[in-house]
C-alpha positions as CSV (number, residue, x, y, z in Angstrom):
1,M,11.4,-17.7,-4.2
2,R,8.0,-16.5,-2.9
3,G,6.3,-13.7,-4.8
4,F,7.9,-14.6,-8.1
5,V,6.3,-12.8,-11.0
6,P,7.6,-13.4,-14.6
7,T,8.7,-10.2,-16.4
8,P,7.6,-9.8,-20.0
9,D,10.5,-9.8,-22.5
10,K,9.5,-6.4,-23.7
11,I,10.0,-4.9,-20.2
12,V,13.2,-6.9,-19.7
13,D,14.7,-5.5,-22.9
14,R,13.7,-1.9,-22.0
15,M,15.3,-2.3,-18.6
16,V,18.5,-3.8,-20.0
17,T,18.8,-0.8,-22.4
18,K,18.5,1.6,-19.4
19,L,21.1,-0.5,-17.5
20,F,23.8,-0.1,-20.2
21,A,22.8,3.3,-21.6
22,R,26.1,5.3,-22.3
23,R,28.1,2.7,-20.2
24,P,28.4,-0.7,-21.9
25,P,29.9,-3.5,-19.8
26,T,33.4,-5.0,-19.9
27,T,34.6,-8.5,-19.2
28,T,35.8,-7.4,-15.7
29,D,32.4,-6.0,-14.7
30,A,30.0,-8.1,-12.6
31,L,26.2,-8.1,-13.0
32,L,23.7,-9.3,-10.5
33,D,20.1,-10.5,-10.8
34,P,18.9,-10.9,-7.2
35,G,15.8,-13.0,-7.9
36,C,16.5,-14.5,-11.3
37,G,13.8,-17.1,-11.6
38,P,14.4,-19.1,-14.8
39,G,16.7,-16.3,-16.1
40,A,14.6,-13.7,-18.0
41,F,17.0,-10.8,-17.2
42,I,20.2,-12.7,-17.9
43,A,18.7,-13.8,-21.2
44,G,17.8,-10.2,-21.9
45,V,21.5,-9.2,-21.3
46,I,22.6,-11.8,-23.8
47,R,20.1,-10.6,-26.4
48,W,21.3,-7.0,-25.9
49,A,25.0,-8.0,-26.3
50,E,24.2,-10.0,-29.5
51,R,22.2,-7.1,-31.0
52,N,24.8,-4.5,-30.1
53,G,28.0,-6.5,-30.8
54,R,29.1,-6.2,-27.1
55,I,30.8,-8.6,-24.8
56,L,29.1,-10.0,-21.7
57,P,30.0,-9.1,-18.2
58,R,30.3,-11.8,-15.5
59,M,26.8,-12.6,-14.3
60,I,25.4,-14.0,-11.1
61,G,21.8,-14.9,-10.4
62,Y,20.2,-15.7,-7.1
63,E,17.2,-18.1,-7.0
64,S,15.9,-19.9,-3.9
65,D,13.3,-22.0,-5.6
66,L,14.8,-25.4,-6.6
67,G,12.7,-25.8,-9.7
68,R,13.4,-22.3,-11.2
69,H,17.1,-22.6,-10.1
70,A,17.4,-25.9,-12.1
71,Q,15.7,-24.2,-15.1
72,A,18.2,-21.3,-15.1
73,V,21.2,-23.6,-14.6
74,K,20.2,-25.6,-17.6
75,R,19.4,-22.6,-19.7
76,F,22.8,-21.0,-19.2
77,R,25.1,-24.0,-18.9
78,R,27.0,-23.2,-22.1
79,F,28.0,-19.8,-20.6
80,P,31.1,-20.1,-18.3
81,N,30.8,-16.5,-17.1
82,I,27.2,-17.1,-15.7
83,K,26.7,-18.5,-12.3
84,I,23.2,-19.3,-10.8
85,M,23.2,-19.5,-7.0
86,C,20.5,-21.5,-5.2
87,A,20.4,-19.3,-2.1
88,D,18.5,-16.6,-0.3
89,F,19.6,-13.2,-1.7
90,L,18.7,-11.4,1.5
91,T,21.7,-13.2,3.1
92,A,24.0,-12.6,0.2
93,I,27.6,-11.3,0.8
94,D,28.9,-11.4,-2.8
95,G,29.8,-8.2,-4.6
96,P,30.3,-5.4,-5.2
97,F,28.5,-5.4,-8.6
98,E,28.8,-2.8,-11.3
99,Y,25.3,-3.7,-12.6
100,I,22.2,-4.9,-10.8
101,I,18.9,-5.6,-12.6
102,G,15.8,-7.5,-11.7
103,N,12.2,-7.8,-10.5
104,P,12.2,-8.4,-6.8
105,P,9.5,-10.6,-5.3
106,Y,6.3,-9.0,-4.0
107,V,5.5,-10.6,-0.7
108,P,3.4,-8.6,1.8
109,I,4.1,-8.8,5.6
110,T,0.9,-10.9,6.0
111,E,2.6,-13.8,4.2
112,L,5.8,-13.8,6.3
113,L,6.4,-16.0,9.4
114,T,6.8,-14.2,12.7
115,R,10.5,-15.2,13.0
116,E,11.1,-13.9,9.5
117,K,9.6,-10.5,10.3
118,E,11.7,-10.3,13.5
119,T,14.9,-11.1,11.6
120,F,14.1,-8.7,8.8
121,R,13.3,-5.8,11.2
122,R,16.7,-6.3,12.8
123,R,18.6,-6.4,9.6
124,F,16.9,-3.9,7.3
125,A,16.0,-0.2,7.8
126,S,13.2,-0.6,5.2
127,A,11.5,-3.4,7.3
128,E,9.2,-1.0,9.1
129,G,5.4,-1.0,9.5
130,R,3.6,-3.3,7.0
131,F,6.6,-3.7,4.7
132,D,6.8,-5.8,1.5
133,L,9.7,-8.1,0.7
134,Y,10.6,-6.1,-2.5
135,L,11.7,-3.2,-0.3
136,L,14.2,-5.5,1.5
137,F,15.5,-6.8,-1.8
138,F,15.9,-3.2,-3.0
139,E,17.9,-2.2,0.1
140,Q,20.1,-5.4,0.0
141,A,20.9,-4.7,-3.7
142,L,21.9,-1.1,-2.9
143,R,24.3,-2.5,-0.3
144,L,26.0,-4.6,-3.0
145,L,26.1,-1.9,-5.7
146,S,29.6,-0.8,-6.4
147,L,30.7,2.9,-6.4
148,G,29.8,4.1,-9.8
149,G,27.5,1.2,-10.4
150,R,24.0,1.2,-11.8
151,L,20.8,-0.5,-10.7
152,V,17.5,-1.0,-12.6
153,F,14.5,-2.5,-10.9
154,V,10.9,-3.0,-11.7
155,T,8.7,-2.9,-8.6
156,P,5.3,-1.8,-7.5
157,E,5.1,2.1,-7.4
158,K,3.9,2.1,-3.8
159,F,7.4,2.7,-2.5
160,L,7.0,6.2,-3.8
161,Y,4.4,7.3,-1.4
162,V,3.2,4.7,1.3
163,N,4.2,5.5,4.9
164,T,5.7,2.1,5.2
165,A,8.4,3.0,2.7
166,T,9.5,6.2,4.4
167,S,12.8,4.8,5.7
168,F,13.5,3.3,2.3
169,R,12.9,6.6,0.6
170,R,15.5,8.1,2.9
171,I,17.9,5.5,1.7
172,L,17.0,6.1,-1.9
173,A,17.6,9.9,-1.6
174,N,21.3,9.1,-1.0
175,Y,21.6,7.8,-4.6
176,R,21.5,9.4,-8.0
177,V,18.1,8.3,-9.1
178,R,18.1,9.1,-12.8
179,E,14.6,8.0,-13.8
180,I,11.4,6.6,-12.5
181,E,9.2,5.3,-15.3
182,L,5.6,4.5,-14.4
183,L,4.4,1.5,-16.4
184,A,0.8,0.6,-17.5
185,E,-1.3,-1.2,-15.0
186,E,-1.7,-4.2,-17.3
187,T,2.1,-4.7,-17.7
188,F,2.0,-7.9,-15.6
189,G,-1.4,-9.2,-16.9
190,D,-4.0,-9.9,-14.2
191,L,-1.7,-9.0,-11.3
192,V,-3.2,-5.9,-9.8
193,T,-0.2,-3.6,-9.3
194,Y,1.0,-0.3,-10.7
195,P,4.6,-1.0,-11.7
196,A,7.5,1.4,-12.0
197,I,11.1,1.0,-13.4
198,T,13.7,2.8,-11.2
199,T,17.1,3.5,-12.7
200,L,19.8,4.8,-10.3
201,D,23.6,5.2,-10.0
202,S,25.7,5.0,-6.8
203,S,27.6,8.1,-8.0
204,D,26.7,11.8,-7.9
205,D,27.2,13.6,-11.2
206,G,26.0,16.9,-9.7
207,D,22.4,16.6,-11.0
208,T,20.0,16.2,-8.0
209,T,16.9,15.9,-10.1
210,T,15.0,12.7,-11.0
211,M,13.1,12.4,-14.3
212,V,9.6,10.9,-13.7
213,R,7.8,9.5,-16.8
214,S,4.1,9.2,-16.2
215,R,1.7,6.7,-17.7
216,D,0.3,9.4,-20.0
217,D,3.8,10.3,-21.3
218,V,4.3,13.4,-19.2
219,E,7.8,14.1,-18.0
220,R,8.5,15.9,-14.8
221,R,11.7,16.5,-12.9
222,I,11.6,16.3,-9.1
223,I,14.1,16.3,-6.2
224,L,13.8,13.4,-3.8
225,P,13.2,14.7,-0.2
226,K,16.0,13.7,2.1
227,E,13.5,13.2,5.0
228,G,11.7,10.4,3.0
229,S,8.3,12.1,2.6
230,S,5.9,11.0,-0.1
231,L,6.9,11.7,-3.7
232,Q,3.3,11.6,-4.9
233,P,2.6,15.4,-4.6
234,L,5.8,16.1,-6.4
235,I,5.0,13.6,-9.2
236,N,1.5,15.0,-9.5
237,D,2.9,18.6,-9.4
238,Y,0.5,19.5,-6.5
239,K,0.5,23.0,-5.3
240,T,-1.0,24.0,-1.9
241,A,-4.0,26.2,-2.8
242,A,-5.3,27.3,0.6
243,D,-4.0,28.8,3.8
244,T,-4.7,26.1,6.4
245,N,-2.3,27.4,9.2
246,G,-1.1,23.8,9.4
247,L,-4.5,22.5,10.3
248,V,-5.3,19.0,9.0
249,L,-8.4,16.8,9.1
250,G,-6.9,14.7,11.9
251,D,-6.8,17.8,14.1
252,I,-10.6,18.4,13.9
253,C,-11.8,14.8,14.0
254,A,-12.2,12.6,17.1
255,R,-11.8,9.6,14.9
256,I,-11.0,8.7,11.3
257,S,-11.2,5.0,10.6
258,C,-12.3,2.3,8.3
259,G,-15.6,0.6,9.1
260,V,-16.3,-2.5,11.0
261,A,-14.9,-5.8,9.6
262,T,-17.0,-8.7,10.8
263,G,-15.1,-11.3,8.9
264,A,-18.5,-12.8,7.9
265,D,-20.8,-10.2,6.4
266,S,-23.0,-12.9,5.0
267,V,-23.8,-13.9,8.6
268,F,-24.0,-10.5,10.4
269,V,-25.5,-8.3,7.7
270,R,-29.2,-8.9,6.9
271,K,-31.9,-7.2,4.9
272,S,-33.7,-4.8,7.3
273,S,-37.2,-5.5,5.8
274,I,-37.1,-9.2,6.5
275,L,-35.2,-9.1,9.8
276,D,-36.7,-11.2,12.6
277,P,-38.1,-8.8,15.3
278,E,-36.2,-10.8,18.0
279,L,-32.9,-10.0,16.3
280,A,-33.8,-6.4,15.6
281,V,-32.7,-5.4,19.2
282,Y,-29.2,-6.4,18.3
283,A,-29.2,-4.6,14.9
284,Y,-27.9,-1.3,13.6
285,P,-28.4,0.2,10.1
286,T,-25.2,-0.4,8.1
287,V,-23.7,0.6,4.7
288,S,-20.8,-0.6,2.6
289,G,-18.9,1.5,0.2
290,R,-21.0,0.1,-2.6
291,D,-24.2,1.3,-0.9
292,L,-23.1,4.9,-1.0
293,S,-24.8,6.7,-3.9
294,L,-24.1,10.1,-5.5
295,A,-27.8,10.3,-6.1
296,R,-28.2,11.1,-2.4
297,S,-26.5,13.6,-0.1
298,D,-27.3,11.6,3.1
299,V,-26.6,8.0,3.9
300,Y,-29.4,5.6,3.1
301,S,-29.4,2.0,4.5
302,D,-31.7,-0.9,3.8
303,K,-29.5,-3.4,5.6
304,S,-28.8,-4.1,9.2
305,M,-25.7,-5.4,11.0
306,L,-26.3,-7.8,13.9
307,V,-23.8,-6.7,16.6
308,P,-22.9,-9.0,19.5
309,Y,-21.4,-6.0,21.4
310,D,-22.9,-3.7,24.0
311,G,-23.2,0.1,23.7
312,F,-19.7,0.5,25.1
313,G,-18.2,-1.7,22.4
314,K,-17.7,-4.7,24.8
315,L,-18.4,-8.2,23.5
316,L,-21.4,-9.7,25.2
317,P,-21.3,-13.2,26.7
318,P,-23.4,-15.8,24.8
319,D,-26.0,-15.9,27.7
320,K,-26.7,-12.2,27.1
321,L,-27.3,-12.5,23.4
322,G,-30.7,-14.3,23.5
323,A,-32.1,-14.8,20.0
324,L,-28.8,-13.6,18.4
325,N,-27.0,-16.5,20.2
326,T,-29.6,-18.9,18.9
327,Y,-29.1,-17.6,15.4
328,L,-25.3,-17.6,15.5
329,S,-25.2,-21.1,17.1
330,Q,-26.9,-22.8,14.1
331,P,-24.4,-25.5,13.0
332,K,-23.7,-24.1,9.5
333,I,-23.4,-20.5,10.8
334,R,-21.2,-21.4,13.7
335,Q,-19.0,-23.5,11.4
336,R,-18.7,-20.5,9.1
337,L,-17.7,-18.2,12.0
338,E,-15.2,-20.7,13.5
339,A,-13.5,-20.9,10.1
340,R,-12.4,-17.3,10.3
341,T,-8.8,-16.6,11.2
342,C,-9.9,-14.2,14.0
343,S,-11.5,-17.2,15.8
344,E,-8.0,-18.4,16.7
345,R,-7.5,-15.4,19.0
346,K,-11.1,-14.4,19.8
347,P,-14.4,-16.0,20.8
348,W,-16.0,-17.7,17.9
349,Y,-18.8,-15.2,17.4
350,A,-16.7,-12.0,17.8
351,F,-16.1,-9.7,14.8
352,H,-12.8,-9.8,13.0
353,D,-12.1,-6.2,14.3
354,S,-13.4,-4.4,17.3
355,A,-16.7,-2.5,17.2
356,P,-16.1,0.8,19.0
357,L,-19.7,1.7,19.1
358,P,-19.4,4.8,21.4
359,E,-17.2,6.4,18.7
360,I,-19.1,5.1,15.7
361,L,-22.6,6.0,16.8
362,R,-22.1,9.8,16.5
363,P,-22.7,12.3,13.8
364,K,-20.1,11.6,11.1
365,L,-19.1,11.6,7.5
366,I,-18.8,8.4,5.5
367,C,-16.8,7.8,2.2
368,K,-15.9,4.8,0.0
369,D,-12.5,3.2,0.6
370,I,-12.0,2.8,-3.2
371,T,-13.5,5.3,-5.6
372,A,-13.0,7.0,-8.9
373,T,-13.8,10.4,-7.4
374,P,-13.7,11.0,-3.6
375,H,-17.0,11.9,-2.1
376,F,-18.4,12.2,1.4
377,W,-21.9,11.6,2.8
378,V,-23.4,12.9,6.1
379,D,-24.8,10.6,8.8
380,V,-26.2,13.5,10.8
381,E,-28.0,11.3,13.3
382,G,-25.0,9.0,14.0
383,K,-27.0,5.8,13.7
384,I,-25.1,4.1,10.8
385,V,-22.4,1.4,11.4
386,P,-20.2,1.5,8.3
387,R,-18.7,-1.8,7.1
388,H,-15.0,-2.3,6.2
389,S,-15.3,-1.0,2.6
390,A,-16.2,2.5,3.9
391,Y,-14.4,5.1,6.1
392,Y,-16.0,7.3,8.7
393,L,-14.9,10.6,10.1
394,V,-16.3,11.9,13.4
395,P,-15.8,15.7,13.8
396,I,-14.9,17.0,17.3
397,D,-17.6,19.7,16.8
398,P,-20.7,18.0,15.3
399,N,-22.1,21.5,14.4
400,Q,-19.4,21.7,11.7
401,I,-20.4,18.5,9.9
402,R,-22.4,20.1,7.0
403,Q,-19.7,22.7,6.4
404,L,-17.0,20.1,6.6
405,C,-18.8,17.9,4.1
406,D,-19.1,20.8,1.7
407,Y,-15.4,21.4,1.9
408,L,-14.4,17.8,1.5
409,N,-16.6,17.5,-1.6
410,G,-15.1,20.7,-3.0
411,P,-12.3,21.2,-5.5
412,L,-9.5,22.0,-3.0
413,A,-9.9,18.7,-1.0
414,A,-10.5,16.7,-4.2
415,D,-7.3,18.0,-5.8
416,W,-5.3,17.2,-2.6
417,L,-6.7,13.7,-2.4
418,R,-6.0,13.0,-6.1
419,A,-2.4,14.1,-5.5
420,H,-1.8,12.1,-2.3
421,T,-3.8,8.9,-2.4
422,Q,-2.8,5.4,-3.7
423,R,-4.1,4.1,-7.0
424,A,-6.2,0.9,-7.0
425,S,-7.2,-1.1,-10.0
426,K,-8.4,0.7,-13.2
427,G,-7.2,4.1,-12.0
428,F,-9.5,4.2,-8.9
429,L,-8.2,5.9,-5.8
430,R,-7.7,4.0,-2.5
431,L,-8.5,6.2,0.5
432,Q,-6.8,5.4,3.8
433,S,-7.1,6.8,7.3
434,S,-3.4,7.8,7.4
435,V,-3.9,9.9,4.3
436,L,-7.2,11.3,5.3
437,K,-5.8,12.5,8.6
438,R,-3.2,14.6,6.7
439,L,-5.7,16.4,4.4
440,P,-5.3,20.1,5.0
441,V,-8.5,22.0,6.1
442,P,-9.1,25.7,6.4
443,A,-8.1,27.4,9.6
444,S,-11.7,28.4,10.2
445,F,-12.4,24.8,11.3
446,A,-10.1,25.1,14.2
447,T,-11.6,24.5,17.7
448,D,-10.1,24.6,21.1
449,S,-10.1,20.8,21.1
450,A,-8.5,20.7,17.7
451,Q,-5.8,23.1,18.8
452,N,-5.1,21.1,21.9
453,K,-5.0,17.8,19.9
454,R,-2.5,19.3,17.4
455,F,-0.2,20.8,20.0
456,A,-0.2,17.5,22.0
457,A,0.8,15.6,18.9
458,R,3.6,18.0,18.1
459,A,4.9,17.9,21.7
460,A,4.9,14.1,21.6
461,A,6.8,14.1,18.3
462,A,9.4,16.6,19.6
């Protein structure tokens, strides 16, 4: 099974306790572990039964990896009521199950084959956007959960708020989600993820609230939105503090995007002070997220990006690149460029992503993509080309750029961003264009262009 991550026994035991809380199993009950690996959760159920003097339910584990399947079979061969299937759980038809417990595999869409993605999109409502395999395991498990049954899963917390999981959250809202416990970042060692334990029942006992236990031991009850919107503002107890008249940052910006990804910054990004004058005609000042400093209010750059595109963002042919073509054609440099994945679909010297220079080379705001505290800097002259670890925001009205920067660096915007953005490692925030576009801004920023843009978007969605 791809994406297998061993679950510490301490977490296994905590999850098993949640699984059987106030409802111990009987011999006629069936329990499922949909990605059992060598059998950590099944072993945890056995430990629980021995400690509490309880009988074991019938148990079935699914494991598609031959080696781990063999380990589990050997481990539980003395238990006649335990069956380990060597099969793909996403095609399972067993069930229903009174209990389901597990740690679904974490496999991003980038690691799936094209035919797999096509199949999954046909079969699963949660296979939308840049989905992860754990969402599909979650959806499949819910299909196999019996009426009155209980499920306990440990997964990344991202399903609580990312746009990709909107459809899955709609599914989840149809169940009695009893508790979401946010676990410490280091729960799975060096694996960079914020895990969460979700406990839910397939029955409705009349209570529509979900208990969320934060990492700092704060408990908060929320109601899952039926439309599948992000749970993060609810979990963070965010309250709208300003009258924005529905205006958001995406309405007043011509573009909000991450910076240019060259796929080979070591080749295309050079120190400006030592740049060959013949290459300087192809160079633009550039910054990464790391280059942005709180010690300055503007954007300072001591590096240059060599850009093989014209002023309209169109890739130049090699015979129009002069000294840049000579530089890029050096054997070691060309070999480095041809080794990039983008070279399979683009000319060998093209950037990994496009370079929309007409939109980038305008007065704009720039921010880090990952930061402890969101902060925005002004590129008032519009000369900077941000790299992929920074985001840039181009206001429709450049005359508002200073005022907008002040607002974005103020407490209202900061509170909103802390309540709505993903968490990266060590508690840092991960900014994304889809989130930035939804940031509310005061109605005073409205322009005719912004109004037209917003109304057009609403009409298209209607």
